[in-house]
N, CA, C and O atoms as a MOPAC input file, in Angstrom:
PM7 MOZYME 1SCF
protein

 N    -13.30400 1     5.94800 1    13.43200 1
 C    -11.87500 1     5.71400 1    13.59700 1
 C    -11.16100 1     7.03700 1    13.82100 1
 O    -11.44200 1     8.02800 1    13.14600 1
 N    -10.23400 1     7.04700 1    14.77600 1
 C     -9.45800 1     8.25300 1    15.05300 1
 C     -8.31400 1     8.37800 1    14.04900 1
 O     -7.82600 1     7.38100 1    13.51700 1
 N     -7.89900 1     9.60600 1    13.80300 1
 C     -6.78000 1     9.86100 1    12.90400 1
 C     -5.76800 1    10.72600 1    13.63200 1
 O     -6.14600 1    11.65900 1    14.34100 1
 N     -4.47800 1    10.42800 1    13.46500 1
 C     -3.41800 1    11.19200 1    14.12500 1
 C     -2.71200 1    12.09500 1    13.12200 1
 O     -2.40900 1    11.65900 1    12.01100 1
 N     -2.44700 1    13.33700 1    13.49000 1
 C     -1.63300 1    14.24100 1    12.68800 1
 C     -2.32200 1    14.81800 1    11.47000 1
 O     -3.52700 1    14.65200 1    11.28100 1
 N     -1.51400 1    15.51900 1    10.61900 1
 C     -2.02100 1    16.02700 1     9.35700 1
 C     -1.04300 1    15.63600 1     8.26500 1
 O      0.15400 1    15.50200 1     8.51900 1
 N     -1.54000 1    15.45500 1     7.06300 1
 C     -0.74500 1    14.97800 1     5.94000 1
 C     -1.62100 1    14.14600 1     5.03800 1
 O     -2.80300 1    14.44900 1     4.87400 1
 N     -1.06600 1    13.10300 1     4.45000 1
 C     -1.81200 1    12.22500 1     3.55500 1
 C     -2.42700 1    11.07200 1     4.34500 1
 O     -1.78600 1    10.51200 1     5.23300 1
 N     -3.66500 1    10.72200 1     4.02100 1
 C     -4.33400 1     9.60800 1     4.69400 1
 C     -3.76500 1     8.27300 1     4.22500 1
 O     -3.42900 1     8.11400 1     3.05200 1
 N     -3.66000 1     7.32400 1     5.13500 1
 C     -3.22300 1     5.97900 1     4.79600 1
 C     -4.13700 1     5.37700 1     3.73300 1
 O     -3.67300 1     4.64400 1     2.86000 1
 N     -5.43300 1     5.68100 1     3.80000 1
 C     -6.37800 1     5.18800 1     2.79200 1
 C     -6.02400 1     5.64200 1     1.39100 1
 O     -6.20200 1     4.88900 1     0.43400 1
 N     -5.52400 1     6.86700 1     1.25300 1
 C     -5.08900 1     7.37000 1    -0.05400 1
 C     -3.89400 1     6.54900 1    -0.54400 1
 O     -3.81600 1     6.20800 1    -1.72400 1
 N     -2.97400 1     6.23700 1     0.35500 1
 C     -1.81900 1     5.40200 1    -0.00100 1
 C     -2.27300 1     4.01700 1    -0.45500 1
 O     -1.77300 1     3.49900 1    -1.45400 1
 N     -3.20500 1     3.42000 1     0.26300 1
 C     -3.70600 1     2.09500 1    -0.09800 1
 C     -4.44300 1     2.12600 1    -1.43200 1
 O     -4.28400 1     1.21900 1    -2.24900 1
 N     -5.24200 1     3.15600 1    -1.65700 1
 C     -5.96300 1     3.29000 1    -2.92300 1
 C     -4.98200 1     3.44200 1    -4.07500 1
 O     -5.17300 1     2.84500 1    -5.13500 1
 N     -3.94100 1     4.23000 1    -3.88100 1
 C     -2.91400 1     4.41100 1    -4.91700 1
 C     -2.20100 1     3.08500 1    -5.19700 1
 O     -1.93400 1     2.75700 1    -6.35300 1
 N     -1.89400 1     2.32800 1    -4.14900 1
 C     -1.23700 1     1.02600 1    -4.29900 1
 C     -2.11500 1     0.04600 1    -5.07300 1
 O     -1.60900 1    -0.75500 1    -5.85900 1
 N     -3.42400 1     0.10900 1    -4.85400 1
 C     -4.35200 1    -0.86200 1    -5.43800 1
 C     -4.94700 1    -0.43600 1    -6.77900 1
 O     -5.68500 1    -1.21300 1    -7.38600 1
 N     -4.65300 1     0.76500 1    -7.25800 1
 C     -5.31100 1     1.22300 1    -8.48100 1
 C     -4.76000 1     0.52000 1    -9.71600 1
 O     -3.62500 1     0.04300 1    -9.72700 1
 N     -5.58700 1     0.46800 1   -10.75000 1
 C     -5.21300 1    -0.15200 1   -12.01300 1
 C     -4.14400 1     0.68200 1   -12.70500 1
 O     -4.24400 1     1.90600 1   -12.78500 1
 N     -3.12100 1    -0.00300 1   -13.20500 1
 C     -2.04200 1     0.66200 1   -13.93400 1
 C     -1.98000 1     0.10300 1   -15.35100 1
 O     -2.09700 1    -1.10600 1   -15.55500 1
 N     -1.79800 1     0.97700 1   -16.31400 1
 C     -1.62800 1     0.54700 1   -17.69900 1
 C     -0.18800 1     0.11000 1   -17.91400 1
 O      0.74900 1     0.80300 1   -17.51700 1
 N     -0.02100 1    -1.04400 1   -18.54400 1
 C      1.30700 1    -1.56200 1   -18.86100 1
 C      1.62800 1    -1.23100 1   -20.31200 1
 O      0.79900 1    -1.44800 1   -21.19600 1
 N      2.80200 1    -0.71800 1   -20.55700 1
 C      3.21300 1    -0.41500 1   -21.92500 1
 C      3.86700 1    -1.64900 1   -22.53800 1
 O      4.10400 1    -2.64400 1   -21.85300 1
 N      4.15200 1    -1.57500 1   -23.82500 1
 C      4.83500 1    -2.69500 1   -24.47900 1
 C      6.21000 1    -2.93900 1   -23.87200 1
 O      6.70200 1    -4.06700 1   -23.88300 1
 N      6.83100 1    -1.88900 1   -23.34500 1
 C      8.14700 1    -2.06600 1   -22.72200 1
 C      8.05600 1    -2.81600 1   -21.39100 1
 O      9.07500 1    -3.25900 1   -20.86100 1
 N      6.84600 1    -2.96000 1   -20.84900 1
 C      6.66800 1    -3.73300 1   -19.61600 1
 C      6.65300 1    -5.23200 1   -19.88600 1
 O      6.64500 1    -6.03200 1   -18.95000 1
 N      6.64900 1    -5.62000 1   -21.16600 1
 C      6.80500 1    -7.01100 1   -21.58100 1
 C      5.79600 1    -7.97100 1   -20.96800 1
 O      6.17500 1    -9.01300 1   -20.43200 1
 N      4.50800 1    -7.62500 1   -21.04400 1
 C      3.47100 1    -8.55800 1   -20.61500 1
 C      3.16800 1    -9.49100 1   -21.77500 1
 O      2.83400 1    -9.04200 1   -22.87100 1
 N      3.28400 1   -10.77100 1   -21.53600 1
 C      3.06200 1   -11.75000 1   -22.59500 1
 C      1.69300 1   -12.38100 1   -22.41800 1
 O      1.40500 1   -12.98900 1   -21.38700 1
 N      0.85200 1   -12.23300 1   -23.43100 1
 C     -0.50200 1   -12.78800 1   -23.39100 1
 C     -0.41900 1   -14.30800 1   -23.35100 1
 O      0.23000 1   -14.90800 1   -24.20700 1
 N     -1.06900 1   -14.94800 1   -22.36600 1
 C     -1.00900 1   -16.40900 1   -22.28600 1
 C     -1.77100 1   -17.10300 1   -23.41900 1
 O     -1.52500 1   -18.27700 1   -23.69600 1
 N     -2.68300 1   -16.39600 1   -24.06900 1
 C     -3.45100 1   -17.00200 1   -25.17800 1
 C     -2.67700 1   -16.98500 1   -26.49200 1
 O     -2.45500 1   -18.02600 1   -27.10900 1
 N     -2.26400 1   -15.76700 1   -26.91800 1
 C     -1.62300 1   -15.63600 1   -28.23500 1
 C     -0.09900 1   -15.66800 1   -28.16400 1
 O      0.56600 1   -15.72900 1   -29.19800 1
 N      0.45600 1   -15.62700 1   -26.95900 1
 C      1.90700 1   -15.68800 1   -26.72600 1
 C      2.65500 1   -14.47800 1   -27.28500 1
 O      3.86400 1   -14.55200 1   -27.50600 1
 N      1.94900 1   -13.36200 1   -27.51600 1
 C      2.58500 1   -12.13800 1   -28.00000 1
 C      2.64800 1   -11.12100 1   -26.86900 1
 O      1.84400 1   -11.14300 1   -25.93700 1
 N      3.62800 1   -10.22900 1   -26.97800 1
 C      3.72800 1    -9.15400 1   -25.99800 1
 C      2.66200 1    -8.11600 1   -26.29400 1
 O      2.51900 1    -7.66300 1   -27.43000 1
 N      1.92100 1    -7.74400 1   -25.27400 1
 C      0.77500 1    -6.85000 1   -25.42700 1
 C      0.79400 1    -5.76100 1   -24.37100 1
 O      1.42800 1    -5.87700 1   -23.32200 1
 N      0.06300 1    -4.68400 1   -24.69700 1
 C     -0.20200 1    -3.67100 1   -23.68600 1
 C     -1.31800 1    -4.22500 1   -22.81300 1
 O     -2.29500 1    -4.76600 1   -23.33000 1
 N     -1.19000 1    -4.09900 1   -21.52700 1
 C     -2.19600 1    -4.64100 1   -20.61700 1
 C     -2.39500 1    -3.74100 1   -19.41800 1
 O     -1.91300 1    -2.61000 1   -19.38000 1
 N     -3.10600 1    -4.25600 1   -18.45100 1
 C     -3.35100 1    -3.54500 1   -17.20200 1
 C     -3.06900 1    -4.48800 1   -16.04500 1
 O     -3.21100 1    -5.70600 1   -16.16100 1
 N     -2.67100 1    -3.90200 1   -14.93800 1
 C     -2.51200 1    -4.67900 1   -13.71200 1
 C     -3.08800 1    -3.88300 1   -12.55500 1
 O     -3.09000 1    -2.65200 1   -12.56400 1
 N     -3.57000 1    -4.60000 1   -11.57300 1
 C     -3.98400 1    -3.93600 1   -10.34000 1
 C     -3.72100 1    -4.86400 1    -9.17000 1
 O     -3.64400 1    -6.08300 1    -9.32000 1
 N     -3.58700 1    -4.26500 1    -8.01600 1
 C     -3.32100 1    -5.00300 1    -6.78700 1
 C     -4.55400 1    -4.92800 1    -5.90100 1
 O     -5.16900 1    -3.87100 1    -5.75700 1
 N     -4.90100 1    -6.04600 1    -5.31800 1
 C     -5.93400 1    -6.10200 1    -4.28700 1
 C     -5.42600 1    -7.01600 1    -3.19100 1
 O     -4.59700 1    -7.89300 1    -3.43100 1
 N     -5.92400 1    -6.80700 1    -2.00200 1
 C     -5.56700 1    -7.67800 1    -0.88800 1
 C     -6.41900 1    -8.93400 1    -0.97000 1
 O     -7.59900 1    -8.86800 1    -1.31500 1
 N     -5.82800 1   -10.07000 1    -0.65600 1
 C     -6.55600 1   -11.32600 1    -0.70600 1
 C     -6.73800 1   -11.89300 1     0.69800 1
 O     -7.86500 1   -12.08900 1     1.15300 1
 N     -5.63400 1   -12.15300 1     1.37800 1
 C     -5.69200 1   -12.63500 1     2.76000 1
 C     -5.13000 1   -11.57000 1     3.67100 1
 O     -4.17200 1   -10.88000 1     3.32200 1
 N     -5.72600 1   -11.44000 1     4.83400 1
 C     -5.26100 1   -10.44600 1     5.79900 1
 C     -4.62100 1   -11.15400 1     6.98600 1
 O     -5.16800 1   -12.13500 1     7.49100 1
 N     -3.47000 1   -10.66800 1     7.43500 1
 C     -2.74900 1   -11.32400 1     8.52600 1
 C     -3.33100 1   -10.96700 1     9.89100 1
 O     -4.09700 1   -10.01200 1    10.02500 1
 N     -2.95300 1   -11.75000 1    10.89900 1
 C     -3.33700 1   -11.41400 1    12.27200 1
 C     -2.67300 1   -10.11200 1    12.70500 1
 O     -3.29700 1    -9.27700 1    13.36100 1
 N     -1.40800 1    -9.94500 1    12.33600 1
 C     -0.65100 1    -8.73700 1    12.66200 1
 C     -0.24300 1    -8.08400 1    11.34700 1
 O      0.47300 1    -8.68400 1    10.54500 1
 N     -0.69700 1    -6.86400 1    11.13000 1
 C     -0.47500 1    -6.15300 1     9.87000 1
 C      0.65800 1    -5.14800 1    10.02700 1
 O      0.68700 1    -4.39000 1    10.99700 1
 N      1.59100 1    -5.13900 1     9.07800 1
 C      2.70600 1    -4.19700 1     9.08500 1
 C      2.71800 1    -3.43500 1     7.76700 1
 O      2.64200 1    -4.04000 1     6.69800 1
 N      2.81400 1    -2.10300 1     7.83900 1
 C      2.98300 1    -1.26900 1     6.65100 1
 C      4.41900 1    -0.77900 1     6.61600 1
 O      4.94900 1    -0.31400 1     7.62400 1
 N      5.04700 1    -0.88500 1     5.45000 1
 C      6.36800 1    -0.29900 1     5.24000 1
 C      6.20200 1     0.71800 1     4.12500 1
 O      6.00900 1     0.34600 1     2.96800 1
 N      6.27600 1     1.99000 1     4.46100 1
 C      6.03800 1     3.05500 1     3.50400 1
 C      7.34100 1     3.49400 1     2.85100 1
 O      8.38500 1     3.54300 1     3.50200 1
 N      7.27500 1     3.81100 1     1.57400 1
 C      8.44500 1     4.31500 1     0.85500 1
 C      8.84300 1     5.65600 1     1.46000 1
 O      8.04500 1     6.59300 1     1.46900 1
 N     10.05500 1     5.75100 1     1.95900 1
 C     10.49600 1     6.97000 1     2.63300 1
 C     11.58600 1     7.71300 1     1.87600 1
 O     11.94300 1     8.82800 1     2.25600 1
 N     12.12500 1     7.12000 1     0.80900 1
 C     13.19800 1     7.75600 1     0.05700 1
 C     12.87200 1     7.69900 1    -1.42700 1
 O     12.29200 1     6.72400 1    -1.90600 1
 N     13.24800 1     8.74800 1    -2.15400 1
 C     13.04100 1     8.81200 1    -3.59200 1
 C     14.41100 1     8.90000 1    -4.24500 1
 O     15.20500 1     9.78100 1    -3.91700 1
 N     14.68900 1     7.98000 1    -5.17600 1
 C     15.98800 1     7.97200 1    -5.83400 1
 C     15.79400 1     7.93300 1    -7.33800 1
 O     14.95300 1     7.19300 1    -7.84900 1
 N     16.57300 1     8.72900 1    -8.03300 1
 C     16.63000 1     8.68000 1    -9.48700 1
 C     18.10400 1     8.63800 1    -9.87500 1
 O     18.97500 1     8.58000 1    -9.00600 1
 N     18.38200 1     8.66600 1   -11.16400 1
 C     19.77500 1     8.59700 1   -11.61200 1
 C     20.59200 1     9.78500 1   -11.10800 1
 O     21.79800 1     9.65900 1   -10.89200 1
 N     19.94600 1    10.93800 1   -10.92000 1
 C     20.68100 1    12.14100 1   -10.53900 1
 C     20.36500 1    12.66800 1    -9.14700 1
 O     21.10600 1    13.50500 1    -8.63200 1
 N     19.30600 1    12.21200 1    -8.53500 1
 C     18.82400 1    12.86900 1    -7.32300 1
 C     18.36800 1    11.84300 1    -6.30200 1
 O     17.75700 1    10.83100 1    -6.64400 1
 N     18.67300 1    12.12000 1    -5.04600 1
 C     18.18800 1    11.29000 1    -3.94200 1
 C     17.64300 1    12.22200 1    -2.87700 1
 O     18.25900 1    13.23600 1    -2.54800 1
 N     16.49000 1    11.87200 1    -2.34600 1
 C     15.90800 1    12.71700 1    -1.30300 1
 C     15.06400 1    11.88400 1    -0.34700 1
 O     14.52400 1    10.83900 1    -0.70800 1
 N     14.97000 1    12.36900 1     0.85800 1
 C     14.10400 1    11.74900 1     1.85000 1
 C     12.70100 1    12.30500 1     1.66300 1
 O     12.52100 1    13.51700 1     1.54400 1
 N     11.70800 1    11.42500 1     1.63700 1
 C     10.31500 1    11.85500 1     1.53900 1
 C      9.83800 1    12.24700 1     2.93200 1
 O     10.03800 1    11.49700 1     3.88700 1
 N      9.21900 1    13.40000 1     3.05600 1
 C      8.83900 1    13.90900 1     4.37600 1
 C      7.33000 1    14.04800 1     4.55000 1
 O      6.87800 1    14.63300 1     5.53400 1
 N      6.54500 1    13.52000 1     3.61300 1
 C      5.09400 1    13.60700 1     3.73600 1
 C      4.63400 1    12.82300 1     4.96000 1
 O      4.98100 1    11.65300 1     5.11800 1
 N      3.86800 1    13.45400 1     5.80900 1
 C      3.30500 1    12.76200 1     6.97300 1
 C      2.11500 1    11.92100 1     6.51100 1
 O      1.36200 1    12.33200 1     5.62800 1
 N      1.95200 1    10.75900 1     7.10600 1
 C      0.85200 1     9.85800 1     6.77100 1
 C     -0.09800 1     9.79100 1     7.95800 1
 O      0.30400 1     9.42500 1     9.06300 1
 N     -1.36000 1    10.14800 1     7.72700 1
 C     -2.39900 1    10.01700 1     8.75600 1
 C     -2.85500 1     8.56700 1     8.79000 1
 O     -3.14400 1     7.96900 1     7.75400 1
 N     -2.91500 1     8.02100 1     9.96700 1
 C     -3.33200 1     6.63000 1    10.10500 1
 C     -4.33800 1     6.54100 1    11.24000 1
 O     -4.21700 1     7.25000 1    12.23900 1
 N     -5.33400 1     5.66900 1    11.09000 1
 C     -6.31000 1     5.50200 1    12.16600 1
 C     -5.65700 1     4.82700 1    13.36900 1
 O     -4.91500 1     3.85700 1    13.22000 1
 N     -5.93600 1     5.33900 1    14.53900 1
 C     -5.43000 1     4.71000 1    15.75500 1
 C     -6.21700 1     3.44600 1    16.06600 1
 O     -5.67300 1     2.48600 1    16.61200 1
 N     -7.49200 1     3.45100 1    15.71900 1
 C     -8.35400 1     2.27500 1    15.91000 1
 C     -9.25900 1     2.13100 1    14.69300 1
 O     -9.56500 1     3.11000 1    14.01300 1
 N     -9.67700 1     0.91100 1    14.43100 1
 C    -10.71800 1     0.65800 1    13.44000 1
 C    -10.31600 1     0.77600 1    11.98300 1
 O    -11.15000 1     1.14900 1    11.15800 1
 N     -9.06000 1     0.47100 1    11.62600 1
 C     -8.66800 1     0.46800 1    10.21800 1
 C     -9.30000 1    -0.74700 1     9.54900 1
 O     -8.90700 1    -1.88100 1     9.82300 1
 N    -10.26600 1    -0.52100 1     8.68300 1
 C    -10.99500 1    -1.60000 1     8.00600 1
 C    -10.46600 1    -1.73900 1     6.58500 1
 O    -10.60700 1    -0.81900 1     5.77900 1
 N     -9.86400 1    -2.86700 1     6.27500 1
 C     -9.23200 1    -3.07700 1     4.97800 1
 C    -10.15300 1    -3.69500 1     3.93100 1
 O     -9.69300 1    -4.00600 1     2.83200 1
 N    -11.43400 1    -3.88300 1     4.23300 1
 C    -12.35000 1    -4.49200 1     3.25600 1
 C    -12.37100 1    -3.74600 1     1.92900 1
 O    -12.48000 1    -4.36900 1     0.87300 1
 N    -12.26800 1    -2.42200 1     1.96800 1
 C    -12.33000 1    -1.61400 1     0.74300 1
 C    -11.22600 1    -1.99300 1    -0.25000 1
 O    -11.42200 1    -1.87100 1    -1.45900 1
 N    -10.07800 1    -2.44900 1     0.24000 1
 C     -8.94300 1    -2.75700 1    -0.62300 1
 C     -8.78400 1    -4.25600 1    -0.86200 1
 O     -7.79800 1    -4.68600 1    -1.46100 1
 N     -9.74200 1    -5.05000 1    -0.40100 1
 C     -9.71100 1    -6.49400 1    -0.62700 1
 C    -10.43000 1    -6.83200 1    -1.93200 1
 O    -11.38100 1    -6.15700 1    -2.32500 1
 N     -9.96600 1    -7.87200 1    -2.58500 1
 C    -10.65500 1    -8.39100 1    -3.76500 1
 C    -12.05400 1    -8.82800 1    -3.34800 1
 O    -12.24300 1    -9.32500 1    -2.23800 1
 N    -13.03300 1    -8.64800 1    -4.22600 1
 C    -14.42500 1    -8.94600 1    -3.86300 1
 C    -14.65000 1   -10.41300 1    -3.50700 1
 O    -15.61500 1   -10.73000 1    -2.81100 1
 N    -13.78400 1   -11.31200 1    -3.96800 1
 C    -13.91600 1   -12.73200 1    -3.63500 1
 C    -12.93100 1   -13.17500 1    -2.55100 1
 O    -12.78400 1   -14.36900 1    -2.29200 1
 N    -12.27300 1   -12.23000 1    -1.93400 1
 C    -11.29200 1   -12.51600 1    -0.89200 1
 C    -11.94700 1   -13.19700 1     0.30400 1
 O    -13.07200 1   -12.85200 1     0.66600 1
 N    -11.26200 1   -14.16000 1     0.92300 1
 C    -11.78500 1   -14.75800 1     2.15500 1
 C    -12.03200 1   -13.71800 1     3.24600 1
 O    -12.89000 1   -13.91200 1     4.10800 1
 N    -11.28700 1   -12.62100 1     3.21200 1
 C    -11.44300 1   -11.57400 1     4.23200 1
 C    -12.80300 1   -10.89900 1     4.16100 1
 O    -13.29100 1   -10.40300 1     5.17700 1
 N    -13.42900 1   -10.86600 1     2.98900 1
 C    -14.75100 1   -10.24500 1     2.88500 1
 C    -15.86500 1   -11.28400 1     2.86200 1
 O    -17.03900 1   -10.92600 1     2.95400 1
 N    -15.52600 1   -12.55100 1     2.74100 1
 C    -16.53200 1   -13.61000 1     2.71100 1
 C    -16.96100 1   -14.04200 1     4.11200 1
 O    -18.11200 1   -14.42500 1     4.32200 1
 N    -16.03400 1   -13.98100 1     5.06900 1
 C    -16.35400 1   -14.34700 1     6.45200 1
 C    -16.80100 1   -13.10700 1     7.20400 1
 O    -16.99200 1   -12.05600 1     6.59300 1
 N    -16.97000 1   -13.20300 1     8.50000 1
 C    -17.39100 1   -12.05100 1     9.29700 1
 C    -16.34500 1   -10.94600 1     9.15300 1
 O    -15.26100 1   -11.05000 1     9.72900 1
 N    -16.65200 1    -9.88700 1     8.39300 1
 C    -15.64600 1    -8.86900 1     8.09600 1
 C    -15.15300 1    -8.10100 1     9.31200 1
 O    -14.02500 1    -7.60800 1     9.30300 1
 N    -15.94600 1    -7.98800 1    10.33500 1
 C    -15.50500 1    -7.24200 1    11.51200 1
 C    -14.44300 1    -8.01300 1    12.29600 1
 O    -13.69400 1    -7.41700 1    13.07100 1
 N    -14.37200 1    -9.30800 1    12.10700 1
 C    -13.35500 1   -10.09200 1    12.80700 1
 C    -12.03600 1   -10.12000 1    12.05500 1
 O    -10.97300 1   -10.13100 1    12.67500 1
 N    -12.08800 1   -10.13100 1    10.72600 1
 C    -10.86900 1   -10.38700 1     9.97600 1
 C    -10.27500 1    -9.18100 1     9.27100 1
 O     -9.14900 1    -9.27000 1     8.78100 1
 N    -10.97100 1    -8.06800 1     9.19700 1
 C    -10.47600 1    -6.97400 1     8.36400 1
 C    -10.24500 1    -5.66300 1     9.10800 1
 O     -9.91100 1    -4.66000 1     8.47700 1
 N    -10.41000 1    -5.63900 1    10.42500 1
 C    -10.28200 1    -4.39500 1    11.18200 1
 C     -9.05300 1    -4.46600 1    12.09400 1
 O     -8.84800 1    -5.44800 1    12.80800 1
 N     -8.24200 1    -3.40600 1    12.05300 1
 C     -6.98700 1    -3.36400 1    12.79500 1
 C     -6.91100 1    -2.11000 1    13.65800 1
 O     -7.45800 1    -1.06400 1    13.31000 1
 N     -6.22000 1    -2.23700 1    14.78900 1
 C     -5.90700 1    -1.10800 1    15.66500 1
 C     -4.38800 1    -0.93400 1    15.67400 1
 O     -3.64400 1    -1.91300 1    15.61400 1
 N     -3.93900 1     0.30600 1    15.74800 1
 C     -2.51100 1     0.61200 1    15.75700 1
 C     -1.89000 1     0.20100 1    17.09300 1
 O     -2.43100 1     0.50200 1    18.15700 1
 N     -0.74300 1    -0.49300 1    17.02600 1
 C     -0.03900 1    -0.84400 1    18.26200 1
 C      1.39600 1    -0.32500 1    18.28800 1
 O      2.05700 1    -0.42000 1    19.32200 1
 N      1.89300 1     0.22000 1    17.17800 1
 C      3.25300 1     0.74900 1    17.18400 1
 C      3.59300 1     1.48500 1    15.90800 1
 O      2.98300 1     1.26200 1    14.86300 1
 N      4.58500 1     2.37400 1    16.00500 1
 C      5.07800 1     3.15200 1    14.86200 1
 C      6.59300 1     3.24000 1    14.98000 1
 O      7.12100 1     3.43400 1    16.07500 1
 N      7.29300 1     3.10000 1    13.86200 1
 C      8.73600 1     3.31000 1    13.81500 1
 C      8.98600 1     4.45000 1    12.83600 1
 O      8.54500 1     4.39300 1    11.68800 1
 N      9.68600 1     5.47700 1    13.28200 1
 C     10.01500 1     6.63300 1    12.44300 1
 C     11.51300 1     6.70600 1    12.21100 1
 O     12.29900 1     6.29300 1    13.06200 1
 N     11.90800 1     7.23400 1    11.05700 1
 C     13.31400 1     7.51700 1    10.77300 1
 C     13.55400 1     9.00400 1    10.97200 1
 O     12.86900 1     9.83800 1    10.37900 1
 N     14.52300 1     9.32900 1    11.80100 1
 C     14.92400 1    10.71500 1    12.02200 1
 C     16.32400 1    10.88000 1    11.46400 1
 O     17.25000 1    10.19000 1    11.89000 1
 N     16.48200 1    11.78200 1    10.52300 1
 C     17.79100 1    12.01000 1     9.93400 1
 C     17.68200 1    12.28700 1     8.45500 1
 O     16.66900 1    12.78800 1     7.96600 1
 N     18.75600 1    11.94800 1     7.74600 1
 C     18.84100 1    12.23400 1     6.31800 1
 C     19.03100 1    10.93800 1     5.54700 1
 O     18.93800 1     9.84400 1     6.10400 1
 N     19.30200 1    11.08400 1     4.24200 1
 C     19.55900 1     9.91300 1     3.40500 1
 C     20.83900 1     9.19600 1     3.81300 1
 O     20.96800 1     7.99000 1     3.60200 1
 N     21.77300 1     9.91700 1     4.38800 1
 C     23.08000 1     9.32500 1     4.69200 1
 C     23.24200 1     8.87900 1     6.13500 1
 O     24.25100 1     8.26400 1     6.48200 1
 N     22.27700 1     9.17600 1     6.97100 1
 C     22.38800 1     8.76000 1     8.36300 1
 C     21.16200 1     9.14700 1     9.14800 1
 O     20.32000 1     9.91300 1     8.67900 1
 N     21.06800 1     8.61400 1    10.33800 1
 C     19.93500 1     8.93200 1    11.18100 1
 C     19.64200 1     7.80800 1    12.14300 1
 O     20.44600 1     6.89300 1    12.32100 1
 N     18.49600 1     7.88700 1    12.75300 1
 C     18.08800 1     6.90400 1    13.75300 1
 C     16.64600 1     6.49600 1    13.51100 1
 O     15.84900 1     7.27600 1    12.98800 1
 N     16.31300 1     5.25800 1    13.89600 1
 C     14.93500 1     4.77300 1    13.86400 1
 C     14.41900 1     4.70400 1    15.27500 1
 O     13.27000 1     4.31900 1    15.49400 1

């Protein structure tokens, strides 16, 4: 697979999105067995893959005191993006012919040029 530009790989973004996160008691996860609030874990995996895949990347960082545009460039494959690695092991996408359902080629990119208060796409 070809990669365009330099910066962070899209695969790193997907891995970060799918990694296991520890939930604190303030996250209010209620155990379905004991009905008490517990510390737990959550993780994201892909289950079904669409015919046309769209990524919307977080481009702005906001806190109570600060707002900024994120400028990290994301490297993305121009051809052959295989999403099997980020699919759940029992996902239909990995159960059928994986080369038909889990591989994508880039067909377009939309960039924001400007600042937090204005700009163009």
